[in-house]
C-alpha positions as CSV (number, residue, x, y, z in Angstrom):
1,X,12.7,-6.5,-6.0
2,X,12.0,-9.1,-8.7
3,X,8.2,-8.6,-8.5
4,X,8.6,-4.9,-9.5
5,X,8.5,-4.2,-13.2
6,X,9.8,-0.9,-14.4
7,X,7.5,1.0,-16.8
8,X,4.6,-1.5,-16.2
9,X,2.3,1.4,-15.2
10,X,1.4,4.2,-17.6
11,X,0.4,7.7,-16.6
12,X,-3.2,6.8,-17.3
13,X,-2.9,3.6,-15.2
14,X,-1.4,5.6,-12.3
15,X,-4.2,8.1,-12.4
16,X,-6.7,5.2,-12.5
17,X,-5.1,3.8,-9.3
18,X,-5.2,7.1,-7.5
19,X,-8.8,7.9,-8.4
20,X,-9.7,4.2,-7.8
21,X,-8.7,4.5,-4.1
22,X,-10.1,8.0,-3.6
23,X,-13.5,7.6,-5.3
24,X,-13.9,4.1,-3.9
25,X,-14.0,5.3,-0.3
26,X,-14.4,9.0,-0.5
27,X,-17.8,9.9,-1.7
28,X,-19.7,6.7,-1.0
29,X,-18.5,5.9,2.5
30,X,-17.7,9.4,3.9
31,X,-20.3,11.9,2.5
32,X,-22.9,11.1,5.2
33,X,-20.3,11.4,8.0
34,X,-19.1,14.8,6.6
35,X,-22.7,16.0,6.5
36,X,-23.2,14.9,10.0
37,X,-20.4,17.1,11.3
38,X,-20.8,20.1,8.9
39,X,-24.5,20.2,8.2
40,X,-25.7,22.0,5.0
41,X,-22.1,23.2,4.3
42,X,-20.9,19.7,3.6
43,X,-20.4,20.3,-0.2
44,X,-18.0,23.1,0.6
45,X,-16.2,20.8,3.1
46,X,-15.1,18.7,0.2
47,X,-13.8,21.7,-1.6
48,X,-11.8,22.9,1.4
49,X,-10.6,19.4,2.0
50,X,-9.2,19.4,-1.6
51,X,-7.3,22.7,-0.9
52,X,-5.8,21.3,2.2
53,X,-4.8,18.0,0.4
54,X,-3.2,20.1,-2.4
55,X,-1.0,21.8,0.2
56,X,0.1,18.3,1.4
57,X,0.4,17.0,-2.1
58,X,3.0,19.6,-2.9
59,X,5.6,17.8,-0.8
60,X,4.8,14.4,-2.2
61,X,5.2,15.8,-5.8
62,X,8.5,17.4,-5.0
63,X,9.8,14.2,-3.3
64,X,8.5,12.0,-6.2
65,X,10.4,14.2,-8.7
66,X,13.6,13.8,-6.7
67,X,13.2,10.2,-5.4
68,X,10.8,8.1,-7.5
69,X,10.5,4.8,-5.7
70,X,8.3,1.7,-5.4
71,X,8.4,2.4,-1.7
72,X,6.9,5.8,-2.0
73,X,6.1,7.3,1.4
74,X,8.3,4.8,3.2
75,X,11.2,5.9,1.1
76,X,10.4,9.6,1.6
77,X,10.5,9.1,5.3
78,X,13.8,7.2,5.1
79,X,15.3,10.1,3.1
80,X,14.0,12.6,5.7
81,X,14.8,10.7,8.9
82,X,17.1,7.9,8.0
83,X,16.5,4.1,8.6
84,X,15.3,4.5,12.2
85,X,12.2,4.3,14.4
86,X,10.5,7.4,13.0
87,X,10.7,6.1,9.4
88,X,9.5,2.6,10.3
89,X,6.7,3.8,12.6
90,X,5.6,6.5,10.3
91,X,5.5,4.1,7.3
92,X,3.5,1.6,9.3
93,X,1.0,4.3,10.3
94,X,0.5,5.1,6.6
95,X,0.2,1.4,5.8
96,X,-2.3,0.9,8.6
97,X,-4.3,3.9,7.4
98,X,-4.4,2.3,3.9
99,X,-5.5,-1.1,5.3
100,X,-8.2,0.7,7.3
101,X,-9.3,2.4,4.1
102,X,-9.6,-1.1,2.5
103,X,-11.9,-2.1,5.3
104,X,-13.9,1.1,5.0
105,X,-14.4,0.5,1.3
106,X,-15.2,-3.2,1.9
107,X,-18.0,-2.4,4.4
108,X,-19.3,0.3,2.0
109,X,-19.5,-2.4,-0.7
110,X,-21.6,-4.5,1.7
111,X,-23.8,-1.6,2.8
112,X,-24.7,-0.5,-0.7
113,X,-25.2,-3.9,-2.2
114,X,-27.7,-4.8,0.5
115,X,-29.8,-1.7,-0.4
116,X,-31.1,-4.0,-3.2
117,X,-32.6,-6.4,-0.7
118,X,-35.0,-6.2,2.2
119,X,-32.5,-6.7,5.0
120,X,-31.9,-4.9,8.3
121,X,-29.6,-1.9,8.4
122,X,-26.9,-3.7,10.6
123,X,-27.2,-7.0,8.9
124,X,-24.4,-9.6,9.3
125,X,-24.3,-9.7,5.5
126,X,-22.5,-6.3,5.4
127,X,-19.2,-7.7,6.8
128,X,-19.7,-11.0,5.0
129,X,-19.9,-9.2,1.6
130,X,-17.0,-7.0,2.6
131,X,-14.8,-10.0,3.3
132,X,-15.8,-11.6,0.0
133,X,-14.7,-8.4,-1.8
134,X,-11.3,-8.4,-0.1
135,X,-10.8,-12.0,-1.2
136,X,-11.6,-11.2,-4.8
137,X,-9.3,-8.2,-4.7
138,X,-6.5,-10.4,-3.4
139,X,-7.0,-12.8,-6.3
140,X,-6.9,-9.9,-8.8
141,X,-3.7,-8.6,-7.2
142,X,-1.8,-11.8,-7.4
143,X,-2.5,-11.8,-11.2
144,X,0.1,-9.1,-11.9
145,X,0.4,-5.4,-12.7
146,X,-1.1,-5.6,-16.2
147,X,-4.3,-7.1,-15.0
148,X,-4.4,-4.6,-12.2
149,X,-3.7,-1.7,-14.5
150,X,-6.3,-2.7,-17.1
151,X,-9.0,-3.5,-14.5
152,X,-8.4,-0.2,-12.6
153,X,-8.6,1.9,-15.8
154,X,-11.9,0.2,-16.9
155,X,-13.5,0.5,-13.5
156,X,-12.3,4.1,-13.1
157,X,-13.9,5.1,-16.4
158,X,-17.2,3.4,-15.5
159,X,-17.5,4.8,-12.0
160,X,-16.5,8.4,-12.9
161,X,-18.9,8.4,-15.8
162,X,-21.6,6.9,-13.6
163,X,-21.1,9.5,-10.9
164,X,-21.2,12.3,-13.5
165,X,-24.6,11.0,-14.6
166,X,-25.7,10.8,-11.0
167,X,-24.6,14.4,-10.3
168,X,-26.1,15.8,-13.5
169,X,-29.3,13.9,-12.9
170,X,-29.5,15.0,-9.3
171,X,-29.0,18.6,-10.1
172,X,-31.5,18.4,-13.0
173,X,-34.1,17.0,-10.6
174,X,-33.5,20.2,-8.5
175,X,-33.8,22.4,-11.6
176,X,-30.0,23.1,-11.5
177,X,-30.7,25.4,-8.6
178,X,-27.6,25.8,-6.6
179,X,-29.6,27.7,-4.0
180,X,-31.2,24.4,-3.2
181,X,-27.8,22.8,-2.7
182,X,-26.1,25.5,-0.7
183,X,-27.6,27.3,2.3
184,X,-28.1,31.1,2.2
185,X,-27.0,31.3,5.9
186,X,-25.0,29.2,8.3
187,X,-27.0,27.1,10.8
188,X,-26.1,27.4,14.4
189,X,-26.6,23.7,14.9
190,X,-22.8,23.0,14.4
191,X,-19.8,24.6,16.0
192,X,-16.7,25.9,14.3
193,X,-14.8,23.0,15.7
194,X,-17.3,20.6,14.2
195,X,-17.0,22.2,10.8
196,X,-13.2,21.9,10.9
197,X,-13.4,18.3,12.2
198,X,-15.5,17.3,9.2
199,X,-12.5,18.2,7.1
200,X,-10.6,15.2,8.5
201,X,-13.0,12.9,6.7
202,X,-12.8,14.9,3.4
203,X,-8.9,14.8,3.7
204,X,-9.3,11.0,4.2
205,X,-11.4,10.9,1.0
206,X,-8.5,12.5,-0.9
207,X,-5.5,10.7,0.6
208,X,-5.7,8.0,-2.1
209,X,-3.3,10.2,-4.2
210,X,-0.5,8.9,-1.9
211,X,-0.9,5.4,-3.3
212,X,0.5,6.7,-6.6
213,X,3.8,7.4,-4.9
214,X,4.0,3.8,-3.7
215,X,4.3,2.6,-7.3
216,X,6.8,5.3,-8.3
217,X,9.4,2.7,-9.4
218,X,6.9,1.1,-11.8
219,X,5.4,4.1,-13.5
220,X,6.7,5.2,-16.9
221,X,9.0,8.3,-16.5
222,X,8.4,8.5,-12.8
223,X,10.2,11.7,-12.2
224,X,7.5,13.5,-14.2
225,X,4.5,11.2,-14.3
226,X,4.1,10.6,-10.5
227,X,3.6,14.3,-9.9
228,X,1.3,14.6,-12.9
229,X,-0.7,11.6,-11.8
230,X,-1.2,13.1,-8.4
231,X,-2.3,16.5,-9.8
232,X,-4.7,14.9,-12.3
233,X,-6.2,12.5,-9.7
234,X,-6.8,15.3,-7.2
235,X,-8.5,17.5,-9.9
236,X,-10.8,14.7,-11.1
237,X,-11.8,13.7,-7.6
238,X,-12.4,17.3,-6.5
239,X,-14.7,17.9,-9.5
240,X,-16.6,14.6,-8.9
241,X,-16.9,15.0,-5.1
242,X,-18.2,18.6,-5.4
243,X,-20.8,17.8,-8.1
244,X,-22.1,14.7,-6.3
245,X,-22.2,16.5,-2.9
246,X,-24.2,19.3,-4.5
247,X,-26.6,16.8,-6.1
248,X,-27.1,15.0,-2.8
249,X,-27.6,18.3,-1.0
250,X,-30.2,19.5,-3.5
251,X,-32.3,16.3,-3.1
252,X,-32.0,15.4,0.6
253,X,-32.3,17.4,3.8
254,X,-29.6,17.1,6.4
255,X,-31.8,14.9,8.6
256,X,-32.4,12.6,5.6
257,X,-28.7,12.4,4.9
258,X,-28.0,11.5,8.5
259,X,-30.7,8.9,8.5
260,X,-29.1,7.2,5.5
261,X,-25.6,8.1,6.5
262,X,-23.8,5.0,5.1
263,X,-25.9,4.9,1.9
264,X,-26.9,8.5,1.3
265,X,-26.1,8.5,-2.4
266,X,-28.6,5.7,-2.9
267,X,-31.3,7.7,-1.2
268,X,-30.5,10.9,-3.2
269,X,-30.8,9.1,-6.5
270,X,-34.5,8.4,-6.1
271,X,-35.8,11.9,-6.9
272,X,-33.8,12.0,-10.1
273,X,-34.0,8.5,-11.4
274,X,-37.1,7.1,-9.7
275,X,-37.2,3.4,-8.9
276,X,-34.2,2.8,-11.2
277,X,-32.1,5.2,-9.2
278,X,-31.4,2.7,-6.5
279,X,-30.2,0.1,-8.9
280,X,-28.1,2.6,-10.8
281,X,-26.4,4.1,-7.8
282,X,-25.7,0.7,-6.1
283,X,-24.2,-0.5,-9.4
284,X,-21.8,2.5,-9.5
285,X,-21.0,2.0,-5.8
286,X,-20.1,-1.7,-6.4
287,X,-17.8,-0.7,-9.3
288,X,-16.2,2.1,-7.2
289,X,-15.6,0.0,-4.1
290,X,-14.2,-3.0,-6.1
291,X,-11.7,-0.7,-7.9
292,X,-10.9,1.1,-4.7
293,X,-9.9,-2.1,-2.8
294,X,-7.9,-3.5,-5.7
295,X,-5.9,-0.3,-6.0
296,X,-5.3,0.1,-2.3
297,X,-4.1,-3.5,-1.8
298,X,-1.8,-3.1,-4.8
299,X,-0.2,0.0,-3.2
300,X,0.1,-1.1,0.4
301,X,1.6,-4.5,-0.4
302,X,4.4,-2.9,-2.3
303,X,5.1,-0.4,0.4
304,X,5.3,-3.0,3.2
305,X,7.4,-5.3,1.0
306,X,9.9,-2.5,0.6
307,X,9.9,-1.9,4.3
308,X,10.7,-5.6,4.8
309,X,13.4,-5.6,2.3
310,X,15.3,-2.7,4.0
311,X,14.7,-4.5,7.3
312,X,12.5,-1.9,9.0
313,X,9.7,-4.3,9.8
314,X,9.8,-8.0,10.7
315,X,8.7,-10.7,8.3
316,X,7.9,-14.4,8.5
317,X,6.8,-16.4,5.5
318,X,5.1,-19.2,7.5
319,X,5.9,-21.6,4.7
320,X,4.0,-19.7,2.1
321,X,5.1,-20.0,-1.5
322,X,5.9,-17.0,-3.7
323,X,7.9,-13.8,-3.2
324,X,7.9,-11.2,-0.5
325,X,5.3,-9.0,-2.1
326,X,2.8,-11.8,-2.3
327,X,3.3,-12.6,1.4
328,X,2.6,-8.9,2.2
329,X,-0.6,-9.2,0.1
330,X,-1.7,-12.0,2.4
331,X,-0.9,-10.1,5.6
332,X,-2.6,-7.0,4.3
333,X,-5.8,-8.8,3.4
334,X,-6.0,-10.7,6.7
335,X,-5.8,-7.4,8.7
336,X,-8.4,-5.8,6.4
337,X,-10.7,-8.7,6.8
338,X,-10.4,-8.5,10.6
339,X,-11.3,-4.8,10.7
340,X,-14.1,-5.4,8.2
341,X,-15.6,-8.1,10.4
342,X,-15.5,-6.2,13.7
343,X,-15.6,-2.4,13.2
344,X,-18.4,-0.2,11.8
345,X,-17.9,2.4,9.1
346,X,-17.7,5.5,11.4
347,X,-15.0,4.0,13.6
348,X,-13.0,2.6,10.7
349,X,-13.0,6.0,9.0
350,X,-12.1,7.8,12.2
351,X,-9.0,5.6,12.8
352,X,-8.0,6.1,9.2
353,X,-8.2,9.9,9.5
354,X,-6.2,10.0,12.7
355,X,-3.4,7.7,11.4
356,X,-3.1,9.5,8.1
357,X,-3.0,13.0,9.5
358,X,-0.4,12.0,12.1
359,X,1.8,10.4,9.4
360,X,1.4,13.4,7.1
361,X,2.6,15.8,9.8
362,X,5.6,13.6,10.5
363,X,6.5,13.4,6.8
364,X,6.0,17.1,6.1
365,X,8.1,18.1,9.2
366,X,10.9,15.7,8.2
367,X,11.1,17.1,4.7
368,X,11.0,20.7,5.9
369,X,13.7,20.1,8.5
370,X,16.1,17.8,6.7
371,X,15.5,18.0,3.0
372,X,14.4,21.6,2.3
373,X,17.4,22.6,0.3
374,X,18.0,19.2,-1.4
375,X,14.5,18.9,-2.7
376,X,14.2,22.6,-3.3
377,X,10.8,23.0,-1.6
378,X,9.0,26.2,-0.7
379,X,9.1,26.2,3.1
380,X,6.0,28.4,3.4
381,X,3.8,25.8,1.6
382,X,5.0,23.0,3.7
383,X,4.6,24.9,7.0
384,X,1.0,25.8,5.8
385,X,0.4,22.1,5.2
386,X,1.6,21.2,8.7
387,X,-0.5,23.9,10.4
388,X,-3.6,22.9,8.5
389,X,-3.1,19.2,9.4
390,X,-2.7,20.1,13.0
391,X,-5.8,22.3,13.0
392,X,-8.0,19.6,11.5
393,X,-6.5,16.8,13.6
394,X,-7.0,18.8,16.8
395,X,-10.6,19.7,16.0
396,X,-11.3,16.1,15.1
397,X,-9.9,14.7,18.3
398,X,-11.8,17.3,20.3
399,X,-15.1,16.2,18.7
400,X,-14.3,12.5,19.1
401,X,-13.4,13.0,22.8
402,X,-17.0,14.0,23.5
403,X,-18.7,11.6,21.1
404,X,-16.6,8.5,20.8
405,X,-13.6,8.4,23.2
406,X,-13.0,4.8,22.3
407,X,-11.7,5.8,18.9
408,X,-9.0,8.0,20.5
409,X,-8.1,5.4,23.1
410,X,-7.6,2.7,20.4
411,X,-5.7,5.1,18.2
412,X,-3.3,6.1,21.0
413,X,-2.7,2.5,22.0
414,X,-2.1,1.4,18.5
415,X,0.3,4.2,17.7
416,X,2.1,3.6,21.0
417,X,2.5,-0.1,20.1
418,X,3.8,0.8,16.6
419,X,6.5,3.2,17.9
420,X,7.6,1.0,20.8
421,X,7.4,-2.2,18.8
422,X,9.5,-0.6,16.0
423,X,12.0,0.7,18.6
424,X,12.4,-2.7,20.1
425,X,12.7,-4.5,16.7
426,X,15.3,-2.1,15.3
427,X,17.3,-2.4,18.6
428,X,17.1,-6.1,18.4
429,X,18.3,-6.2,14.8
430,X,21.2,-3.9,15.8
431,X,22.2,-6.1,18.7
432,X,22.0,-9.2,16.5
433,X,24.5,-7.7,14.0
434,X,26.9,-7.0,16.8
């Protein structure tokens, strides 16, 4: 594809993209929701989520070493299942989960920005600001890889440094007492199922590492550096998430975190930084969410463009100028804007978690069944990844069935439409050739 440029992303740039997506959504948008399901154990939930994500990442690393590609996950599915319905549908599930993630981050941007002003919690300005962020991210993305790489790196350094200051300040305010941050006993307010379900959100917080694989054909020495970038990104984000979660836990009670669910970091900054804490945390949140959306749009547009090139999804340019990848940028942003305007944070995050876990199970199984010897994977690790995904997804669906059945209904309908639609499209293309 003429819009892809080999060696246009360094290892550092790839790490910046991965951490950009993860930290942009993970800690700011999801911490309150994780705490709501797991209570005082929520810092440990981020650690366990990292372990589960590491099991899944093993397959992506092995596949990237064998098949570095600008299509990433879509290409991995094609290698595992061939150019059929499962590959196309699984790829679209991943693409949709990434677009959902963009909406999640966009609304988080609006939510945190409005903490600086005296407005209502559910103000219409939240989706308006989210939409404006998506438009700006679109303009950055059409500027080219070098602009994206530089901006992602600068923003990643700022937000990781800012979150480190936040975490250290929060723990300092609590006297660096980890007994304040972690409970001495487990509360009976949450069931085992609820604890496990919370892991779905923490896994969603780490899934940004997969965006690195979507740029595999553009990263320098991709056979080595894609895997390295995944490992480095996961390590950085695990450390950041754990420290920030401990700082929040040390300064806010669980009821306080639930009350400020969508902006809990802003609340937790006040004991450590006083009246300046709000401005500082909101500033970091703005930087994190901007870089997160830029990185995510960058990745998903390339993935969907590759799917279009190999004729697994339909495409119509509607008279738009430019290449295929720029067209996919437009479609991606339009869908993200729609979700940002009409869905709240909790439901957006829930849809993203369900889609991602489903796609990951499909990919892991395909690699285990059809590429085990070719890629030289350790079957036990992949089986463990599948079982862990199934356990978390099952618990999450169980909780949602009793608290928000609409999320499950919408997820099932959308996945059904994706699989049936792809089946029909591929059959139509086959009949057209004949």
